[in-house]
N, C-alpha and C positions, 0 to 999 in steps of 0.2 A: 565525133571525137575531136578533141582539141590537141593540136600539135605544138608542143613547146619548142619554139625555134632555138631557144638558148641551148637545148640539149641535142638538137638535130645533128650537129657536127660530131659530137661524141658517139651518138648512135651509129652513124655511118662509119665512123672510124673503127669501132669495135666489130661491127658486122664484117667489114672487109679484112681486118687483121685475122679474124678467125676463119672467114670463108675462103680466102685465097689458099692457105695450106691444105684445107680439106678438098678444094677443087683440084689442086695439083695431085694429091694422093688418089683421088678418084679418076685421074686422067681426063678431067674436064678442061684443064688448062695445061699447056705444054710447059714442062719444067724449064727448058732452055729459054723460052720466052719470058717466063716469070723472073728468071735470073737477071733480066735486063732492067729490073726495077730501079737501079740507081739513075738511069737515064731520064726518069720522070721529074727530076728536080726542077726544070724550068717551069713546069706547070704550077708549082708552088708559088713562084713569083707572079705568074699570071693571076692565080687566085687571090693573092694579096692585093694586086693592082685593081682587080675588079671590085674587091671589097672596099677599097678606098674610094673608088669612083661612085659606088652605089650606097655609100655609108648612110646617107640621110634619106634614102628612098625606101619604099615598101618591099623592095626585093634586095635589100642590102645583105640578106642572109646568103645570097648566091655565092659570093666570093668565099665565105667561110665554108660552105658546103663543098665547093671545088677543092679547097685546101684540105678539108677533112677526108674527102674521097681519095685524094692523092696520097696523103699520109697513110691512110688505111691500106691502100694497095702496096705502097712501099714497105710498110710494116709487115704485111702479110708475105710479101716477097722475101723480106729478110728472114722471117721465121721458116719459110719453106725452103730457101736455097742458101742462106748464109750471106756473109759479107765479103767473101773472097774475091768477088768481081769488082770491088771498089778500091782502086789504088790508094786514094787518100785515106780510106778507113783502115786499110791493112798496113799502111806505111811502106808500101812496095811500089816504086815508080815503074815506068815503062821502058827505061833505058835497057837496051839489050846488051848482054855480056859479049865482049869481043876479044878478050885476051885469055888464052888457055893458061892454067896454072900447072905447076909441076905435079905429076901424078905421085901418089903415095901408095904404099903397100906394106904388109907385115904379116907374120905368122901368128897364129893363135893356139893356145893350149886346148886340150880336149873339152874344157869348160872355160867360158870367158864371158866378159861383160862388154857390151857395145852401147855407147851413148852418142846420140846424134842430135844436135840442135841446129836447125836450118832457118835462116831468115831471108825471105824474099827471093822469088825466082822459081826454078823448076828443079825438083828433086826426084831422082829415079833410084830405087834400091832393088837389086836383083840378087838371087842366090846363085853362087858359082861353085864349081867343083873344087875340092881340095880343102886346105886349112888356112889359106891366106885371104885377107881382105884387100880390096883395091879401091882407090878413089881417083877419079879424073873429072875434069870439068873446066869451067871458065868463069871469069868475072870481069869487072870493069878494068882492073889494073893488073891482073895475073898474080895477085898476092896469095890467093887461095885461102882456105880455112885454117884455123889453128888445130893441130892434131897432136894429141898426147897418146903414145902407144907403148904398151908392153905386151908380152905374150899372154897376159891374163886379162887385159883391159884396153879398150880403145875409146878415146873421147875425141869427137870431131865437132867443132863449133865454128860459127861464122866469125870471120875476122873483124866484123863491125859490131860485135857484141858489146853492149853498153852504149852504143850510139844510135842515131836514128836508123831503124831497120832497113829503110829503103836506100841507104847510102851505098850499098854494094850488092846490087842484084846479081845473082849467081845461077849457074847450072852445075849441079853435082850429079855424077853417075857413080853410085856406090855399089860394090859387089861384096856380099857377105858369104863366107864359106859355109858349105853344107856339112862338113865333117864335125866341127866342134858343136857342143850344146851351148847356145847363146842366150844370155839374158839381155833383151833388147829394150833400150829406152830411146824413144823418138819424140822430139818436139819440132813441130813445123809451124813457123810464124809467117803467115802470108804466103802467097804463091800456090803452086800446084805440086802435088806429090803423088807418085805411083810406086807402090811397094808390092813386089811379087816374090814370096819366099818359098816357092815350090821346091820341095825336097830338103829344106833346111830343118834343123833340130832347134826349136825355140823353147827354152825352159820356162821363160816368162816374158811378158810383153807389157810395157807401159807406154801409152801413146797420149800426146797432147797436141791438139790442133787449135790454133788461134787465127781466126779470120783467114781461112784458106780453103783449099779443096784437096781431098785426099782419097785415093783408092788403095785399100790395104788388104792384100790377098794372103791369107793364112790358110786357105782351104785345102791346099795340097802339101802342107808341111809333113816331114817325116814323123815328127812328134811335136806336140804343143802343150805347154802348161797353162797356167792361169793368165788371163788377159785383163788389163785395166786401161780405160780410155776416157779422155775428157775432150769435148768439142765445144769451143767457145766461138759463137758467131761464124761458123764454118759449115761446110757440107762434106760429109765423109761417108764412105761405105766400107764395111769390113766383112770379108768372107772367112768363115770358120769351118773346120771339120766337125763332124759329130763326135761325141765322146764326153768323158767325165772331166769337167773343168769349171772353175768359177770365172764369170765374165762380169766385171763391174764397170758400168758406164755412166758418165755424167754429161748431159747435154744442156748447154745454156745458149739459147737462140740458134737458129740454123736448122740443119737436118742431119740425121744419122740413121743409117740402115745397116742391119746385121743380116747376113745371108748364111743359111745353114742348108745342108743337103736335105732333099725330100725325105720325110719320115723321121727326122732327128727328134729324139725325145728332149724336151726342154721345159723348165719351170722358170717363170718370169716373176720377179718382184718389181712392182712399179710404184714410183713416187714422183712428186713434182708439182709445179704450179704453172698453169696455162700451157702444159705440154699435151701433145696429142699422140695417139698411137693407132696402129691398124690391127690389133690383136684379134678382134672378132673376124674381120675379113681374111686374116691369115689362117683361120681355122682353130685358134686356141680356145680352150674352155675356161670360163671365168670361175675361179674358186671363191674369191672374196673380193673386196674393194681394191686390194693391192696385189693379188696373186692370180696368175694365169698359167695354164699348163697345156701341153700338146695333148691331143686325143689319146685316151688309153694310157695316160702317164702312170708309171710305176716308179716311185721314189727309191725303191731298193735296187733298181737297175741303173747302169751307167747313163748319165744324162748331163746336159748343160744347165748349170745354174746361172741364170741371167738376171742381174740386178741393174735396173735402169732408173736414173733420176733425171727428169726432163723439165727444165724451167724455160717456158716460152720457146719451145722447139718442137720439131716434128720427128717422131721415131717410127721406123718401119722394121718389121721382122719379115724376112722373105725366106721361103723354102724353095731351093732350086732357082734356075734362071739366072739372068744377068745381075751382077752386083757391081756397078760402077758409079762413082760420084758424078 
């Protein structure tokens, strides 16, 4: 067999880009270890240096192979865990917030809209008793976010909106009331987010994650409507209760996991390019090239309609157990 060394690098690259996410899913590689893929960048420089030194020798291909292997591991790590760990990629620096901003609060009507756009840092959202929302936290200068509030709608957005997102690293602690029925829109750009809406009534949810890490727990809500989510170069998990609802998800690089209670009836519509899933190992039954269902599925009974589009990303469906990003 003749080995075409001109294509050796591409072969190694594609094998690793596909193999690393599969190995993470099979628990052959530790996810936290793979998440350190950005730290491998110095090996690229070493590979390029070796390539220059050996350029006119019979083993000149070694430098290219090292570079291809490194790029493959980094690319596979990106697909498996997202880009949230890279400050320069997410635009989020490492400066710690030191100044507390003035807390905000307000009452909401029985039905209300809440929109949150967060840039860079740490976001925590919890459900609280009553009909009032609360916000506290800190940032570099104590200026706090921009808040527009009425009894029917609350909009909270970073004060550095429209500038470089890392200019104002923040910590927000947001409490959302359990009494009103809330339509929630959440955008997280870089940083880490933890959302636990236990006991809340959520009429609809729209989530966008860009280059960050998010754990979104809707599994113990008092009521929950349709859910829409987009993950771009991030790592996210979402816990949902069983029940009749549409869940529409788009994944573009990175990883996304949906957790449902054991025995939840579900039908999955799947589409995408270079996306991977675990439907077979999760116990789903394949109906056709794009449709999977839980065992014994009956479309006439209440079930979750899950629509997933995954482009160069890793999608997991879990029944029971832990669901954290």
